[in-house]
C-alpha positions in Angstrom: 175.6 57.2 54.1 178.8 57.0 56.9 178.3 54.4 59.4 177.9 56.1 63.0 180.6 55.7 65.8 180.1 52.6 68.0 180.8 54.9 71.0 177.0 55.7 71.7 176.4 51.9 71.5 179.0 50.8 73.8 178.1 53.4 76.3 174.3 52.1 76.4 175.5 48.6 76.8 177.7 49.5 79.7 175.1 51.6 81.1 172.5 49.0 80.6 173.0 47.5 84.1 173.5 51.0 86.0 170.4 51.9 84.7 168.8 49.3 86.0 170.1 49.6 89.3 168.9 53.5 88.9 165.5 52.9 88.1 165.1 50.6 90.9 166.3 53.0 93.2 164.5 56.0 91.6 167.4 58.4 90.7 166.8 59.4 87.2 166.0 63.2 88.0 163.2 64.6 86.3 162.7 61.4 84.0 162.6 58.5 86.5 162.4 59.5 89.9 159.4 58.9 92.1 157.8 55.8 90.9 154.3 56.5 90.3 152.5 53.9 92.9 149.8 51.2 91.9 146.2 52.3 93.3 143.3 50.1 93.9 140.7 50.2 91.4 139.5 48.4 88.2 139.8 48.9 84.9 136.5 50.0 84.2 136.9 52.9 86.2 139.7 54.3 84.1 140.4 56.2 80.8 143.0 54.9 78.9 146.3 53.0 79.6 146.1 51.0 83.1 149.4 52.2 84.0 151.1 55.4 84.6 154.6 55.0 82.9 156.7 52.8 80.8 160.3 52.6 80.6 162.0 51.1 77.9 165.7 50.2 78.9 168.4 48.3 76.7 169.1 44.8 77.9 171.1 42.8 75.4 171.6 39.7 77.3 168.7 37.5 77.7 170.6 35.6 80.2 170.0 37.9 82.6 166.3 38.7 82.0 165.1 36.3 84.7 167.1 37.7 87.5 166.0 41.0 86.7 162.7 40.3 87.0 163.0 38.4 90.3 165.1 41.7 91.5 162.0 43.6 90.7 163.9 45.8 88.3 162.2 45.0 85.3 158.6 43.7 84.4 158.8 42.6 81.0 161.1 41.8 78.2 160.3 42.3 74.5 162.5 39.4 72.9 161.3 36.0 72.6 163.4 33.7 74.5 164.3 30.3 72.0 167.1 29.2 74.4 166.1 25.8 76.1 168.5 27.0 79.2 166.6 30.5 79.6 163.4 28.8 79.2 163.8 26.1 82.0 165.1 29.2 83.8 161.7 30.9 83.8 159.5 28.1 84.0 161.7 27.4 87.6 161.0 30.5 88.8 158.0 31.9 91.1 158.2 35.3 90.1 158.2 34.8 86.4 155.7 33.9 83.7 155.7 33.6 80.2 153.4 33.7 77.1 154.2 31.7 73.8 154.1 32.8 70.3 154.9 31.0 66.8 155.6 33.9 64.4 159.1 34.5 64.6 161.3 33.4 61.6 165.1 32.9 61.1 166.4 33.3 58.0 169.2 33.8 55.8 169.3 36.9 53.4 171.6 37.0 50.3 172.9 39.8 48.7 172.0 39.2 45.3 173.8 42.1 43.5 177.2 42.6 41.5 179.8 43.9 42.9 180.8 47.3 41.7 184.4 46.8 42.6 184.7 43.7 40.2 184.9 41.1 43.4 182.7 38.0 42.8 179.6 37.7 44.4 178.5 34.0 43.5 175.1 34.8 45.1 174.1 37.0 41.9 173.1 33.7 40.4 169.8 32.1 41.3 171.2 28.6 41.1 173.7 29.3 43.6 171.2 30.9 46.0 168.5 28.1 45.1 171.5 25.7 45.9 171.8 27.2 49.6 168.8 25.2 50.6 170.5 21.9 50.0 173.3 23.3 51.8 172.1 24.4 55.1 170.6 21.5 57.5 167.4 23.0 58.9 166.3 20.1 61.1 169.9 20.4 63.0 169.5 24.2 63.6 165.9 23.6 64.9 166.4 20.5 67.3 170.5 21.3 68.1 170.8 25.2 67.8 167.4 25.8 68.8 166.7 23.0 71.1 163.7 21.8 69.8 161.9 25.5 70.5 161.6 25.7 66.6 160.1 23.8 63.4 162.0 23.5 60.5 160.9 26.1 57.5 161.7 25.9 53.8 159.3 28.1 52.1 157.9 32.1 52.4 155.0 30.6 54.5 155.0 30.3 57.9 154.2 26.5 58.9 152.0 28.5 62.0 149.4 30.2 59.8 146.6 29.3 58.0 147.9 29.0 54.7 150.6 26.4 55.6 147.6 24.1 56.5 145.7 25.1 53.3 148.9 24.1 51.0 150.4 21.6 53.2 150.5 19.1 50.2 152.4 21.4 48.3 154.3 22.4 51.1 155.5 19.0 52.3 156.5 18.3 48.4 158.9 21.2 48.1 160.1 20.6 51.7 161.4 17.3 50.4 162.7 18.7 47.1 164.7 21.1 49.0 165.5 19.2 52.4 169.2 18.8 53.4 171.2 17.5 50.6 175.3 18.9 50.6 176.3 16.8 47.6 174.1 18.2 45.6 174.6 21.9 47.1 178.2 21.3 46.2 177.8 20.1 42.7 175.5 22.7 41.9 177.6 25.8 43.2 181.0 24.1 42.0 178.9 24.2 38.2 178.0 27.7 38.6 181.3 29.2 39.7 183.2 27.8 37.1 180.7 29.2 34.6 181.4 32.7 36.1 185.4 32.1 35.8 186.4 30.6 39.0 188.8 27.9 39.8 189.8 25.8 42.5 193.4 26.1 43.7 194.4 24.0 46.6 191.0 23.4 47.6 189.9 26.9 47.6 188.1 29.0 45.2 190.0 31.7 43.3 188.8 34.4 40.6 191.3 36.4 39.2 194.0 35.2 41.0 192.6 36.1 44.3 190.7 33.8 46.9 186.6 34.2 46.4 186.1 35.5 50.2 182.2 35.8 51.9 181.4 37.9 54.2 178.9 36.8 56.3 177.3 39.2 58.6 176.3 37.5 61.9 173.9 38.9 64.7 175.2 38.3 68.0 172.1 38.7 70.6 170.5 35.7 69.9 170.7 32.0 68.7 171.8 33.7 65.1 175.1 34.2 66.2 175.1 30.2 66.3 173.3 29.8 63.2 175.6 31.9 61.3 178.6 30.3 62.8 177.1 26.9 61.3 176.8 28.4 57.7 179.9 30.0 57.7 181.5 26.7 58.2 179.4 25.0 55.8 180.7 27.5 53.2 183.9 27.0 54.5 184.1 23.4 53.5 182.5 24.1 49.9 186.0 25.9 49.7 185.4 29.5 50.3 187.0 32.0 52.2 184.8 33.2 55.1 184.7 36.6 56.8 182.8 36.4 59.9 181.3 40.2 60.8 179.6 39.8 64.2 177.4 42.8 64.7 174.4 43.7 67.0 171.4 45.1 65.3 172.1 48.7 65.1 175.6 47.9 63.7 174.2 45.2 61.3 171.3 47.4 59.8 173.9 50.0 58.8 175.4 47.5 56.4 172.7 45.4 54.9 169.8 47.4 55.0 171.0 51.3 54.8 173.9 50.8 52.3 174.1 49.6 48.7 174.4 46.3 48.3 176.5 46.9 45.1 179.2 48.5 47.4 180.0 44.8 48.5 180.0 45.0 52.5 178.1 41.3 52.9 176.9 38.6 51.2 174.9 36.7 53.8 173.0 37.8 56.8 171.2 36.3 59.4 168.1 37.8 59.3 165.3 37.5 61.2 161.7 38.5 61.1 158.2 38.6 63.2 154.7 38.8 62.2 153.1 41.3 64.7 149.8 39.7 63.4 148.4 36.4 62.3 148.7 36.3 58.6 145.3 34.7 57.2 146.7 35.3 53.6 150.5 35.3 52.6 150.0 35.9 49.4 151.5 39.4 49.3 154.7 38.0 51.1 156.2 36.6 47.6 155.9 40.5 46.3 157.3 42.0 49.7 160.4 39.6 50.3 161.5 38.8 46.8 160.7 42.1 44.6 161.4 45.7 44.8 157.7 46.2 45.4 158.7 44.8 49.2 160.4 48.1 50.4 161.8 51.0 49.4 165.3 50.2 51.0 168.8 49.4 48.7 168.8 45.8 49.3 165.1 45.5 47.7 165.8 47.8 44.8 169.0 45.6 43.7 166.2 42.5 43.1 165.8 41.5 39.7 163.2 38.3 39.6 162.4 36.5 37.1 159.3 38.6 35.0 156.9 35.6 35.1 157.5 35.2 38.8 157.4 38.9 39.6 154.4 39.4 37.9 152.7 36.3 39.5 153.7 37.9 42.8 152.1 41.2 42.0 148.8 39.4 41.1 149.0 37.8 44.5 149.5 41.1 46.1 146.9 42.6 44.2 144.8 39.6 45.2 144.1 39.6 41.4 141.9 36.3 41.5 138.3 35.0 40.7 137.8 32.0 43.0 140.1 30.0 46.0 140.9 27.7 43.7 142.6 30.2 41.4 144.3 31.6 44.3 145.5 28.1 45.9 146.9 27.8 42.0 148.6 31.0 42.2 150.0 30.2 45.4 151.5 26.9 44.4 153.1 28.3 41.5 154.3 31.3 43.5 156.0 29.0 46.0 157.9 27.2 43.3 158.9 30.2 41.9 160.2 32.1 45.2 162.5 28.6 45.7 164.4 29.3 42.4 164.9 32.8 43.6 165.7 32.1 47.0 167.0 35.9 47.5 166.0 34.3 51.0 166.9 31.0 52.4 164.1 30.3 55.3 165.6 28.2 58.1 163.2 27.8 61.3 159.9 29.2 62.8 160.6 29.5 66.4 158.3 29.0 69.3 159.3 32.1 71.5 158.7 32.4 75.2 157.9 35.9 76.3 158.9 36.2 80.2 157.2 38.8 82.5 156.8 39.4 85.7 153.9 37.1 87.4 151.7 40.2 88.4 152.0 41.7 85.2 149.3 41.2 82.5 149.2 41.8 78.9 147.7 40.8 75.8 150.1 38.8 73.7 149.7 38.0 69.8 149.8 34.5 69.2 152.0 35.1 66.2 153.9 38.3 67.1 154.3 37.7 71.0 155.0 40.6 73.0 156.7 42.9 70.7 154.4 42.3 67.6 151.2 42.7 70.2 149.0 45.5 68.8 147.0 45.4 72.1 149.8 45.6 74.6 149.4 49.1 75.4 145.7 48.9 75.9 146.0 45.8 78.1 149.0 46.1 80.3 148.6 46.3 84.1 149.5 44.8 87.3 147.2 42.5 89.2 147.2 44.6 92.3 145.5 47.6 90.6 145.9 50.7 88.6 148.6 52.9 87.8 152.4 52.0 88.4 155.7 51.9 86.6 156.6 49.1 84.2 160.1 48.7 83.4 160.7 46.8 79.9 164.0 45.5 79.1 164.7 45.0 74.9 167.7 44.3 73.3 167.6 46.7 70.8 166.4 50.5 71.4 166.7 53.4 68.6 167.8 50.8 66.2 167.0 53.2 63.3 165.5 56.8 63.0 161.7 56.8 63.8 159.9 59.1 61.0 156.2 57.9 60.4 156.8 57.8 56.3 159.7 55.6 55.9 161.6 55.6 59.0 162.5 52.4 61.4 160.8 48.9 60.7 162.8 47.4 63.6 160.2 45.0 65.6 161.4 46.9 68.8 161.0 50.4 67.6 157.8 49.6 66.1 156.4 48.3 69.7 157.1 51.6 71.2 155.3 53.5 68.4 152.1 51.3 68.3 151.7 52.7 71.7 152.1 56.3 70.9 149.4 56.1 68.1 145.8 55.2 67.8 144.8 53.2 64.9 141.0 52.7 63.1 140.9 48.8 63.7 143.4 46.4 65.7 143.4 43.0 65.0 142.4 40.2 67.0 145.6 38.5 68.6 144.1 35.0 68.3 142.7 34.8 64.6 144.1 38.0 62.8 140.9 39.2 62.1 140.1 43.1 62.6 138.0 44.9 65.3 136.8 48.6 65.1 138.9 51.0 67.3 137.7 54.3 66.2 135.0 53.0 63.6 131.3 52.5 64.4 131.0 50.2 61.5 131.9 49.4 57.8 130.1 48.3 55.0 131.9 46.5 52.3 130.7 45.4 48.3 132.4 43.2 46.3 132.2 42.0 43.0 130.1 38.7 42.2 133.1 36.9 41.4 135.7 38.0 44.5 136.0 35.4 46.8 135.4 37.4 50.3 133.8 36.3 53.2 132.6 38.0 56.4 133.2 36.8 60.1 132.3 39.4 62.6 129.4 41.5 63.0 130.6 44.9 62.9 131.1 44.2 59.1 128.3 44.1 56.5 129.2 42.2 53.2 127.4 42.8 49.9 128.1 41.6 46.1 127.2 43.4 42.9 127.6 42.8 39.8 129.3 45.7 38.9 130.6 48.6 41.2 130.7 52.3 39.6 133.3 54.7 40.9 131.6 58.2 41.3 133.2 60.8 39.4 133.8 63.3 42.5 136.1 60.6 43.9 139.4 61.4 44.3 142.0 59.4 42.2 145.0 61.0 41.6 147.0 64.1 42.7 149.1 66.5 40.3 152.3 67.3 41.7 152.9 69.8 38.8 149.8 71.8 39.3 149.6 70.8 42.9 145.8 70.0 42.8 143.7 66.5 43.4 142.7 64.6 40.2 138.8 63.3 40.3 137.9 60.1 38.8 135.6 62.3 36.0 138.8 64.0 34.8 140.8 61.0 34.4 138.2 58.5 33.3 135.7 60.5 31.6 134.5 57.3 30.2 134.0 55.6 33.6 135.4 53.2 35.9 134.3 50.2 37.9 136.0 48.8 40.7 136.2 45.1 42.8 135.6 46.3 46.0 133.5 49.8 47.7 134.2 50.1 51.6 132.2 52.3 53.2 133.7 53.4 56.7 131.6 54.9 59.3 133.5 56.4 62.3 132.8 57.2 65.7 130.4 60.3 66.1 133.1 62.2 68.1 136.2 61.0 66.1 136.9 64.7 64.5 136.7 66.0 68.5 139.9 64.3 69.1 143.2 65.8 70.1 146.8 64.8 69.2 149.2 64.7 72.2 150.5 67.9 71.6 146.8 69.3 72.2 146.1 70.0 68.5 142.4 69.0 67.5 142.3 66.6 65.0 141.1 67.8 61.2 140.6 65.9 57.9 143.7 67.6 56.7 145.5 65.2 58.8 143.8 62.1 56.5 144.2 64.1 53.1 148.2 65.6 53.6 149.9 61.9 53.8 147.4 60.8 50.9 148.8 63.5 49.0 152.4 62.6 50.1 152.3 58.9 48.6 151.5 60.7 45.3 154.3 63.2 45.9 157.0 60.7 46.4 156.2 58.8 43.4 156.5 61.8 40.9 159.6 62.5 39.3 159.0 66.3 38.9 158.5 66.5 42.8 161.2 67.6 45.0 160.0 64.5 47.2 160.5 62.1 44.6 162.0 58.7 46.1 162.7 56.1 43.5 162.5 53.2 46.0 158.9 54.2 46.7 158.1 53.7 43.3 157.8 49.8 42.9 155.0 49.7 45.9 153.4 52.7 44.2 153.0 51.0 41.4 151.1 48.3 42.6 148.8 50.6 44.6 148.2 52.6 41.5 147.0 49.5 39.7 144.5 48.6 42.3 143.3 51.9 43.8 140.0 53.3 42.3 139.6 56.6 44.1 138.0 57.6 47.4 136.0 60.2 48.5 134.6 61.8 51.9 130.8 61.3 52.3 130.0 63.2 55.3 131.7 65.2 58.1 129.2 64.3 61.3 129.6 61.6 61.5 132.8 61.2 59.6 132.0 58.8 56.5 134.8 57.7 53.9 134.1 55.7 50.7 137.3 53.9 49.0 137.2 51.9 46.2 140.0 49.2 44.8 140.3 46.5 42.6 142.2 44.9 45.5 140.4 42.5 47.6 141.4 40.0 50.5 139.8 36.6 51.5 138.3 38.0 54.7 136.2 41.2 54.8 137.6 42.2 57.9 141.2 42.5 56.8 139.9 44.5 53.2 138.3 47.2 55.4 141.9 47.1 57.3 143.7 47.8 54.1 141.2 50.2 53.1 141.2 52.7 56.1 143.1 56.1 55.3 146.2 56.8 57.7 146.0 59.7 60.0 149.4 61.8 60.6 149.7 65.5 62.4 150.2 67.5 59.2 151.8 70.0 61.1 154.5 67.7 61.7 154.5 65.9 58.4 154.9 69.4 56.9 158.0 70.2 58.8 159.7 66.9 57.5 158.6 67.4 53.8 160.2 70.9 54.1 162.9 69.7 55.0 163.4 66.8 52.6 162.1 69.4 49.7 165.3 71.4 50.5 167.7 68.5 50.7 168.8 68.8 54.3 167.0 65.5 55.2 165.3 62.3 53.8 162.3 59.9 54.9 164.0 56.6 53.7 167.4 55.2 54.2 167.7 55.2 50.1 166.9 58.5 49.4 169.3 59.6 52.3 172.1 57.3 51.3 171.7 58.7 47.6 171.9 62.4 48.2 174.1 62.4 51.1 171.6 63.8 53.6 170.6 62.6 57.5 168.1 59.9 57.3 164.9 61.6 58.9 164.7 60.7 62.7 162.0 63.0 64.3 163.1 61.9 68.2 167.1 61.9 68.4 170.4 63.2 66.3 171.0 66.1 64.2 167.5 65.9 62.4 166.0 67.7 65.4 168.1 71.0 65.1 167.0 70.9 61.3 163.3 70.6 62.0 163.5 72.8 64.8 164.5 75.7 62.3 161.8 74.7 59.8 159.2 74.7 63.1 160.5 78.2 63.7 160.0 79.4 60.1 156.6 77.7 60.2 155.7 79.4 63.7 156.4 82.9 61.9 155.0 82.3 58.3 151.8 80.0 59.2 152.6 78.1 56.0 150.1 75.1 55.5 151.8 72.7 52.6 148.8 72.5 49.5 147.0 75.4 51.3 144.4 75.5 48.6 143.6 71.7 49.2 143.9 71.7 52.5 142.6 75.2 53.8 138.6 74.1 53.7 139.5 71.0 55.7 140.5 73.0 58.5 139.8 76.3 60.6 141.3 79.5 59.9 143.2 79.5 63.0 144.6 75.9 63.0 148.1 76.7 61.4 149.2 79.2 64.3 147.5 77.1 66.9 149.1 73.5 65.6 152.8 75.2 65.6 152.4 76.9 68.8 151.5 74.1 70.2 154.5 71.9 68.7 156.8 74.5 69.4 155.8 74.1 73.2 155.8 70.5 72.9 159.4 70.5 71.4 160.4 72.8 74.1 159.2 70.5 77.0 160.0 67.3 75.2 162.9 67.9 72.8 161.4 65.7 70.0 158.8 66.0 67.3 156.9 62.8 67.6 153.1 63.3 68.2 150.9 60.8 68.3 147.5 60.2 69.6 147.8 56.7 71.4 147.0 55.7 74.6 151.0 56.6 75.8 153.0 59.7 74.8 156.3 59.9 74.1 157.8 62.1 77.5 161.5 61.3 77.3 164.2 59.6 74.9 167.7 59.5 75.7 169.8 57.5 73.3 173.0 57.3 75.1 171.9 55.9 78.2 169.3 53.5 76.0 166.3 55.1 77.7 162.9 55.8 76.3 160.3 57.0 78.7 156.1 56.9 77.7 153.6 58.3 80.4 149.9 57.6 80.0 147.8 60.0 77.9 145.1 61.5 80.4 143.0 62.5 77.6 142.6 58.9 75.5 138.7 58.4 75.1 138.2 54.9 75.9 137.6 53.1 79.0 140.5 50.9 80.3 138.6 47.5 80.1 138.0 47.9 76.4 140.4 45.0 75.4 140.8 43.3 78.3 138.5 40.2 76.8 141.9 39.1 75.0 143.0 36.6 77.8 143.5 33.0 76.8 143.4 31.7 73.8 141.1 28.6 73.1 143.9 26.4 71.5 142.6 22.8 71.0 145.0 20.3 72.5 145.4 17.2 70.1 145.7 13.6 71.2 146.1 10.8 68.0 146.2 7.2 68.8 146.2 4.4 66.5 148.0 1.2 65.7 151.9 1.4 65.4 151.9 -1.7 63.2 149.4 -2.8 60.3 149.3 -5.6 58.1 148.6 -5.4 54.7 144.8 -6.1 53.8 143.4 -4.2 56.8 142.0 -0.8 57.4 142.8 1.4 60.1 140.7 4.0 61.8 142.6 6.7 64.2 140.9 8.5 66.9 141.7 12.2 67.3 140.4 13.9 71.0 140.4 17.4 71.1 140.0 19.2 74.4 140.8 22.8 76.0 141.4 22.5 80.1 140.3 19.1 80.1 137.0 19.6 78.3 135.9 18.3 74.8 136.3 20.9 72.3 132.6 21.6 70.7 132.9 20.4 67.2 131.2 23.7 66.1 134.0 25.6 66.7 136.2 23.3 64.9 136.8 24.5 61.1 138.4 21.3 59.8 140.5 18.5 60.7 142.7 17.1 57.6 145.1 14.5 57.2 147.9 13.9 54.8 149.7 10.6 54.5 153.1 10.0 53.7 155.3 6.8 53.0 158.6 5.9 54.0 160.2 8.0 51.0 157.8 11.0 52.2 156.2 11.0 49.3 152.2 11.9 49.7 150.3 8.8 49.5 146.8 10.3 50.3 144.9 13.2 52.1 141.7 13.3 53.2 139.3 14.9 56.3 138.8 13.4 59.4 134.8 12.4 60.5 133.0 13.8 64.1 131.8 11.0 65.8 131.4 12.6 69.3 131.6 16.0 70.6 135.8 16.3 71.2 136.1 13.3 69.2 136.8 12.5 65.6 137.9 9.5 63.5 140.2 9.3 60.5 139.8 6.5 58.3 142.5 4.6 56.2 140.9 2.0 53.9 142.2 -1.1 52.7 143.5 0.4 49.1 145.1 3.2 50.4 147.1 1.5 52.7 148.0 -1.1 49.9 149.7 1.7 48.2 152.0 2.3 51.2 154.0 -1.0 50.6 156.0 -2.0 53.6 157.9 0.0 56.3 157.6 3.2 57.9 154.8 5.7 57.1 153.7 8.8 58.9 150.0 10.6 59.3 150.2 14.2 59.9 147.1 16.0 61.3 146.1 19.8 61.0 143.4 21.0 63.0 142.0 24.5 62.3 139.2 26.4 64.6 137.6 29.9 63.8 138.7 30.8 67.4 142.5 30.6 66.7 143.8 31.0 63.2 147.0 29.0 64.0 146.5 25.5 62.6 147.2 22.5 65.4 149.4 19.8 64.1 149.9 16.3 65.5 151.8 13.2 63.9 151.4 9.2 64.2 154.1 7.0 62.8 153.2 3.6 62.3 154.8 0.5 60.3 152.7 -1.3 57.2 154.0 -5.1 57.1 152.9 -7.9 55.0 149.8 -9.9 56.2 150.2 -13.0 57.7 149.0 -14.8 54.7 151.6 -13.0 52.5 154.2 -14.0 55.3 153.2 -17.5 54.6 153.1 -17.6 51.2 156.7 -16.4 50.7 157.9 -18.6 53.2 156.3 -21.4 51.1 157.4 -19.7 47.7 160.5 -17.7 48.8 161.1 -17.3 44.7 157.9 -15.4 44.5 
């Protein structure tokens, strides 16, 4: 796929400041004129969103955001701040407030593909990728480049999430094994380069008579620019010629994610990820980040992991274990395998500050911050009252094409999309568990050997010796015949599942309407499910090879689903995949909902080779990556809409027809035609905001409140301040051999003792001066908010003489992120030992 011209990007950057001024003065014609005023009122008195309008503008300079908020032209910024200088500005401003989050990570994405033009790519060798762990200095990056607003990260395991606390012993051992060791990195890389046929000439690596050049693709909008320069310098010191490509998000995405990695356009990319929810189970991350099952994009399809590691990662992805102990063993083995693969070099977990106007409220996720928050559209409001316009600055806008099947995965695009589409369940921003949004309740039944627990009362959890799947459940799709395949057909001998999830929807669920006025129907649930199978069938014109790896995992655990009732809607889903939390299991079993009449246009456009849902298929077939909101796709989709209005065509009408009214196709297509006429795009959702206007050249996206959204405005306002324990650990700084030690841990929240009943665990790891794990154990509660950590004589004796470190992880059911506190102390010989050594110096 050809690179897009940079002109729109340059224009957008130049206009960003102008747009800010125009917004403030109210001069954007029909889109931005006449800012709605904030009116007195209480959230409970209003339906849906608590503000009238949200305007996203492109703002690539985080250094300007404090001034923009103080000036009143902006209210919110969608990028977490990691610069200590900017953070100090935010803290000092009387007009700016902020939230903190811990879910953003910076890493190096390595290109593992052999280059088709014959140039040498050292990173095709796993040992070279592994050696990059020793080359980078994570502590320097965290403390110097990020100014302390980051923590070194070595593993595909966030240091802020529950699994890190559970696996802390293994994590620390791997961190010690892969800590900064440039001499070791140089030795390994030199050995592997020589095996590849390269040689040093004048201190520089050459291959087939030419210098070996590495292309480092460096993002410029944040501290990754400095990270990229540091890595490039270290590669140059090893003898490589390095070319630095400085690019913005939009420019970089066209190189590292949208093109074939074997084309050789890059070797190293300064990547960044954000978890939009607190990940309570990181088991699926190994499959996502290291195998082709992660994503359909060309880079992922170039991954060729060790087969044993790939099989283990798939087991974790399917949650194929019978106990938490078995899961822990798989995770330990998987983490070691991931470090051997090292298609990603994890660098730091960031502590990000999210600035906003002091008179603005918003629910922020402890992992995802503002841009990752699922609750932001339901909670955004001004202190003064209801309504008004919020102007949001975002560093990247419309970064990749928007389509609901395989469109943009960029966090800033996804933030907007979350406000346009309602969902069945929503994650708790403090725990990562899920709460019902469109469900009245859910019933989960799992096999007796499935390690699943329940926390929240809206879910019930039972066990069964075996769970038979009903014969009439739908388990497959025959693309050739265009029909649903039942369990009875595919498994006449019968089949069982490890889990059954019964989803009971709200009574009026099927009475809701999409933003274009179309009434929801079950066809909106069935067609997306059919498309999952169509895209995996080589005989279908919708087949996408990049979709196959994740589909194969899905097919291995999916055991069928059926619609049990429609009044109220009740759905059963059967699967062999389980999750440690019943609430998370429910969230992963709820069928997706998309407006079938919009999806049908995209399916037609791909069927006739004019557009493609995914970037990989678009690149392979030489067509446009489908975009429902801007660009050349709009005219193509408009043509298919015109044809649909004339014909009333319904995809797979013999299957979908029984689930819709006779006049539904005509009504749907007419509504969509009017929607497109008024707004110029095809994004139809059902969320608290509707997409009013898209201006890609100016870098402006306008959302307006959906007046018919069914929920009361105060539904999600209970998520205000997380109850994070504040620890204070005290103990001696010097300990003599022969002594036992008791350290005191005091836990408080807003100055009051943190209730012991709300603490899930206080666990410690004791390390000696060589960073070897010497002991581990649990703290003991002694009073409300007070805990003791006892280190017996024999434990301290194993430490020898010198400096030691005690690391304590505190976990609570109120907040899923563990809290860490450290105490350093020295062990010295006892006085008796010292006297004896003085008397017997040769002893």
